[in-house]
C-alpha positions in Angstrom: -11.3 -0.8 -20.9 -10.3 -3.9 -22.3 -13.7 -5.0 -22.7 -14.5 -1.9 -24.9 -11.9 -2.6 -26.9 -12.3 -6.2 -27.2 -11.6 -6.0 -31.4 -8.0 -4.4 -31.0 -7.2 -6.7 -28.3 -8.1 -10.4 -28.8 -6.9 -13.0 -26.9 -5.1 -14.2 -25.1 -3.6 -11.2 -23.2 -0.2 -12.2 -22.0 1.1 -9.9 -19.1 4.3 -8.6 -18.9 6.5 -6.7 -15.7 9.3 -5.9 -14.0 10.0 -4.6 -10.6 6.9 -3.1 -8.6 5.2 -3.9 -11.8 4.8 -7.2 -10.8 2.9 -6.5 -8.0 0.6 -4.9 -10.1 -0.7 -7.7 -12.3 -0.8 -10.1 -9.7 -3.3 -7.8 -7.9 -4.8 -7.1 -11.1 -5.2 -11.0 -12.0 -7.1 -11.8 -8.6 -9.4 -8.7 -9.5 -10.1 -10.0 -13.3 -8.5 -14.0 -13.2 -9.2 -15.2 -16.7 -8.1 -12.0 -18.1 -4.8 -12.3 -18.3 -4.2 -16.0 -19.5 -0.3 -16.2 -18.5 2.6 -14.0 -16.6 5.8 -13.4 -17.3 7.5 -11.4 -14.0 10.7 -10.5 -14.1 12.5 -9.8 -10.8 9.4 -9.1 -8.6 8.9 -6.5 -5.5 6.6 -8.6 -4.0 8.2 -9.3 0.0 7.0 -10.9 2.6 8.8 -8.6 4.7 10.4 -5.0 4.6 14.2 -5.2 3.9 16.3 -2.9 6.1 18.2 0.0 5.3 17.4 3.8 3.8 14.0 4.9 2.2 13.8 3.7 -1.3 12.6 6.7 -2.6 15.6 8.9 -1.4 18.3 8.6 -4.2 15.7 9.8 -6.1 14.0 12.8 -4.7 17.8 13.9 -4.2 18.6 13.1 -8.0 19.2 15.9 -10.4 16.3 16.6 -12.7 17.1 19.8 -14.8 20.0 20.0 -17.3 20.2 23.2 -20.0 20.4 20.9 -22.9 19.0 17.5 -23.7 22.7 17.2 -24.8 24.0 17.8 -21.7 21.6 15.8 -20.0 21.9 12.4 -22.0 25.7 13.1 -21.2 25.6 12.9 -17.6 22.8 10.3 -17.2 24.5 8.1 -19.3 27.3 7.5 -16.4 24.4 5.5 -14.5 23.1 4.0 -17.6 26.4 2.5 -19.1 25.4 -1.4 -18.6 22.4 -0.6 -20.4 21.5 -2.3 -23.4 22.2 0.8 -26.2 18.7 0.4 -27.4 16.9 0.6 -24.0 18.8 3.8 -23.0 18.2 5.2 -26.3 14.3 4.9 -25.8 15.1 6.1 -22.2 17.1 9.2 -23.4 13.7 9.5 -25.9 10.4 8.9 -23.9 12.5 9.6 -20.3 13.3 13.2 -20.7 11.0 16.1 -22.1 11.6 19.8 -23.0 10.2 22.7 -20.3 7.8 24.2 -19.3 6.4 21.7 -17.1 4.5 22.0 -13.8 7.9 22.3 -12.0 10.1 24.5 -14.4 9.5 27.0 -16.8 12.0 28.9 -19.3 11.5 32.1 -17.9 13.0 31.1 -14.6 17.1 32.5 -14.6 17.7 29.0 -13.7 16.2 27.2 -16.2 16.7 28.6 -19.5 14.4 27.9 -22.9 16.5 25.3 -24.0 16.4 23.2 -20.9 14.9 19.5 -20.4 13.2 17.8 -17.1 12.6 14.2 -16.2 9.5 12.9 -18.3 8.3 11.6 -14.9 9.0 14.1 -11.9 11.7 12.9 -9.6 9.1 13.0 -7.2 6.6 11.2 -9.0 9.4 8.5 -9.0 10.1 8.6 -5.3 6.4 8.4 -4.2 6.4 5.3 -6.1 8.6 3.8 -3.7 7.0 4.8 -0.6 3.6 5.9 0.6 4.1 8.4 4.0 2.3 7.6 6.9 1.6 10.7 8.5 -1.6 10.7 9.6 -2.9 9.5 13.7 -3.7 6.2 14.4 -7.8 7.0 14.9 -7.7 7.8 11.2 -6.0 4.7 9.7 -9.5 3.2 8.7 -10.5 5.4 6.4 -6.6 6.4 4.9 -5.0 2.9 5.3 -7.8 0.4 4.6 -5.4 -1.9 2.3 -2.4 -1.7 5.3 -1.6 -4.7 7.3 -2.2 -4.0 10.8 0.8 -5.4 12.1 3.3 -5.1 9.5 2.5 -2.1 7.8 0.1 0.7 10.2 3.2 0.9 12.4 5.3 2.0 10.4 6.1 5.5 9.4 6.0 4.6 5.6 5.5 1.8 3.6 3.8 0.8 0.2 0.8 -2.3 0.8 0.5 -3.3 -2.8 3.9 -5.4 -2.5 2.7 -7.4 0.9 -0.8 -7.7 -0.7 0.3 -9.2 -4.0 2.4 -11.4 -1.6 -0.3 -12.6 0.0 -2.7 -13.3 -3.2 0.2 -15.5 -4.8 -1.9 -19.1 -4.1 -4.7 -17.8 -5.1 -3.4 -16.9 -8.9 -5.6 -17.8 -11.4 -2.7 -17.5 -14.9 0.4 -19.3 -15.2 3.4 -17.7 -14.0 7.2 -17.7 -15.2 9.2 -16.0 -12.4 12.5 -14.3 -13.9 14.8 -13.6 -11.2 18.8 -11.6 -11.1 20.9 -14.2 -9.9 22.5 -11.3 -8.0 19.4 -9.2 -7.1 19.2 -8.5 -3.6 15.4 -9.0 -4.0 15.6 -12.2 -5.2 17.8 -14.2 -2.3 17.1 -18.1 -2.8 14.7 -18.0 -0.2 12.5 -15.4 -1.5 12.6 -17.1 -4.9 11.5 -20.5 -3.1 8.8 -18.9 -1.3 7.1 -18.1 -4.4 7.6 -21.1 -6.2 6.7 -23.0 -3.3 3.1 -20.8 -3.1 2.0 -19.0 -6.6 -0.7 -20.8 -7.6 -1.8 -23.6 -4.7 -4.3 -21.7 -3.4 -8.4 -22.2 -4.0 -8.9 -20.7 -7.5 -5.0 -20.4 -8.5 -3.7 -22.5 -11.3 -2.5 -25.2 -9.7 1.2 -24.3 -9.2 4.6 -25.8 -9.6 3.0 -29.0 -9.4 0.5 -28.8 -12.1 3.3 -27.3 -14.7 1.9 -24.0 -14.1 4.8 -22.1 -12.9 8.3 -22.1 -13.5 11.6 -19.9 -13.2 14.5 -18.9 -15.4 17.3 -17.5 -13.4 20.4 -15.4 -15.0 23.1 -16.2 -13.1 24.9 -12.5 -13.1 21.6 -10.8 -13.6 20.6 -7.8 -11.6 17.6 -6.2 -10.6 18.1 -4.1 -14.0 18.0 -7.3 -16.4 15.8 -6.4 -18.0 17.3 -2.9 -19.5 21.0 -4.8 -19.3 20.4 -7.9 -20.6 17.1 -7.5 -23.6 18.5 -10.5 -25.6 18.2 -13.3 -22.6 14.9 -11.3 -21.4 13.4 -12.0 -24.5 14.5 -15.0 -25.6 13.2 -16.4 -22.1 9.7 -15.0 -22.6 10.0 -16.1 -26.2 10.6 -19.8 -24.8 8.2 -19.7 -22.6 5.6 -18.0 -24.5 5.4 -21.1 -27.2 5.3 -23.6 -24.4 2.3 -21.8 -22.7 0.6 -21.3 -26.2 0.5 -25.0 -27.1 -1.2 -25.8 -23.4 -3.9 -22.6 -24.4 -4.8 -24.1 -27.3 -5.8 -27.3 -25.9 -7.3 -25.3 -23.3 -9.4 -23.2 -25.7 -10.4 -26.3 -27.8 -12.0 -27.6 -25.1 -14.0 -24.4 -24.1 -14.9 -24.6 -28.0 -16.2 -27.8 -27.8 -17.5 -28.2 -24.1 -21.3 -28.1 -23.1 -22.6 -28.4 -20.1 -24.6 -30.7 -18.7 -26.1 -28.4 -16.0 -29.2 -27.9 -18.5 -30.9 -28.8 -21.4 -29.1 -27.4 -25.0 -30.7 -23.5 -24.6 -30.1 -23.2 -21.2 -33.5 -22.8 -19.8 -34.0 -26.0 -18.3 -32.5 -28.8 -15.7 -31.0 -31.4 -17.7 -32.3 -35.0 -16.5 -28.4 -34.9 -14.4 -29.2 -32.0 -12.4 -32.8 -32.5 -11.7 -31.5 -35.8 -9.6 -28.9 -34.1 -8.4 -31.3 -31.2 -7.2 -32.5 -34.5 -5.1 -30.1 -35.5 -3.4 -29.2 -34.2 0.2 -26.4 -31.9 1.1 -23.4 -33.4 1.8 -23.5 -36.0 -1.2 -20.5 -36.9 -2.7 -19.4 -37.2 -6.5 -20.2 -40.8 -7.3 -22.9 -41.1 -4.8 -26.1 -41.7 -6.1 -29.9 -42.3 -5.4 -31.9 -44.5 -6.7 -30.1 -44.4 -10.3 -27.1 -43.5 -12.2 -26.1 -39.7 -13.2 
C-alpha cells in the first residue's frame, strides 16, 4: 500500500504505537526492515511470559455498550476517563461512539430506541483483541496455530501470540527505537524494561542496539499504562525530542546513500568491477584484508 501511495507518503516514515500496537509495528519492521525509519513505542505489550490473573478480555466483554442517547453515554463513560486529557476524551467520544443501527443493535428493538448510541468498536471485538481462544483439539494445531509457541502458548486455553513473537523478534529490529514506559505501569516493571533495552537491535540485521546509540528509553515516573491519553503534553514532547535527534542522524545516512557507489560492479551495474573480479578468484573463507597476488 505504501509503495502504491508513495507520492503521498514520502520517507522517512516514523512508526508510533501504544500498548499492543507496539507489537504490530515491531513485527511489521521484521517483515519490511526499512519501511519504518524509527519507532516510538509507548507502554509496549511485548512479553516474555504471560501475567497471572483474570483473562484481560473479561472486563471489556462485560462492559455496558448501549445507551439511550449520546449525552447519557458520555456522562456514563466520563467516570472511567476522568484522568484523561480533555482533548483525548473529546476525541474518544467523537470517534468511539456511533448511532444505531449496527449489526448488533437496531432501533426497532424496544430495548434500544431511535436515539441510542453504541461503541464504534464492539465490546466483543475489543475483547478478542486481548485474547484468542484455543478451543480445538491438539491435532489441529498445525493448521490453526502455526504461529503459537509449542510450550508457551499452545497448551493454554487462550493466548495472544503477537506479543511473544514481537519479543522474540526484538534482537533483529532494524529501525532505531525509543521505548517509553510508565513508572506505575504493571506492564513496564524495571526487569521488563531492562530486557527490552538489552536485546533490542542486537541480533543479525538489527540496528546495533543501545551500544550503537539506536535504542533509548524514557520513563514518566507517575505514568500509567494509559499515559498517552493522560499525559499528552509529556508524551508529545518526548517524541519530538527523539525525532529531532534521530532526524539529524537520518539526514547523514541519507547523504551517504545518495553519494555511495558500489564497488561490486562497473558504473552501469552490468559487469564485475576490477575489485569484484579479484574477489571472485579468492577461495571460500578468505577474510577482509587478505589478498592473492594483488591489492583491492
